[in-house]
C-alpha positions, 0 to 999 in steps of 0.5 A: 500506569502508561509507559510515558507516565512511568518514565516521565519523571526520569531525564531522557538519555542525551545520547538517545535524543542525539541519535534519534534527532540525526535519524529524524533529519534523514527524513526531514531534510529531503522535505525541507529541500523539496519545499525550498525549491518549490515554485510557489508562484506558479504552483497552481498552474503547474498542478492544473496542467493536463498531464498532471490532471490525467496522472492524478485521476489515473492514480486515484482510480487505480489505487482505489481499485487496487485497495478494493482488490487487496481487501477482497482477496487479502483478508481471506488470504491472511485468515488462511495463512493464520488459521489453516494448517497446510503443507508449505504455509511458511513458504507461501507466507514468504512468497506473499510478503516477497513484494515488500522487499523485492525490487519493484522492477523485478516484480514488474518483470515477473508480472510481464513474464507471467501475464504478458502477451507471451507469458505463462498465463498471458499468452493463452488468455490473449489467444482465447479471449483477445485480452492483452493486459500489459500497457493497459489500465488493468496492468497498472491495477495488477501491478499496484495490487501485487506490491500493495496487498502484502501490507494488508495481509501482514496487518490483518494476520497480526490482528488475528494472531493477537485476537482473543479466541474466546468469542469465536469459540463461544459462537462455535459452541452455539452452533455457528458455522466457521463462515458465520463466525468469520462474518459475525465475530472475527471481522468486527473484532479485527475491523480496525486492522482491516481499515488500517491495512486497506489505507496502507495498501492504498497509499502503497499503490498510490506511490507505486512506480517500478512494477508499473512502468515495467508491466504497464508502461508510461503512456499519458492518459492510459498508464501514466500515474503521478510517480511516472509523471514525476519521472518524465518531468524531471528531464522535461520540466523540473518545476512540474516534477517538483510540483507533482512531488509536493502533491504526492507528499501532501496526499501521502502525509494526510493519509498517514496522519488520518491512519495514525490518528484514528485507526492505530489509536483504535488498535491501541485501545484494544490491547 
């Protein structure tokens, strides 16, 4: 019997409904305010502006590449944090999840000190290869990956923690190597969580601002993503800032609805 049916016959406590409603207003009211000031009559012309199109394309490209990098490196990292016992594992887990609570501007500054032209890695990289990362599209991608990967790592590590290990043990007993077990057994079993983590990472990268503006700058057509375009437009063109904000809200809500409707429900069916 589900919890909903179990408690459905009981009357909901009024105090919880009131407090929950007040909490919901904190999220609903800003959206209502945004819709109320949206210049609907010239919304299309605002969103087809060259600056907006450039920022939208750059945001879609960089967030997608960042999500792919999160998938490539984040899944093995989550597996290592959960399955490999090594000294400093707890500290590494804390460092990996630090971008989730660290002010993004601080993260961007840290990236600049590490990968900038005079940074710990950036200076020898520039001397040897001539590659300068800051204020380039790769700086945007790196900043996005830095702030987005923890969402995937936490999601996948949580799935690994709740995984029934009998299937993996059976595969190992039959002679499969650890890598084969990971590819043929583990990955298919945690696939819904991986997909959820990738989408969350993409959404976080799509909305990234602080680390990007600090490490990559705000150059139109080069490093100016949609959040940066909103920031610039707030002073130069208020209607454009509102239109871009509405576009980002629409994209983000769509992504979250798809995530909730398909993949999180899939996760629930496994528990």
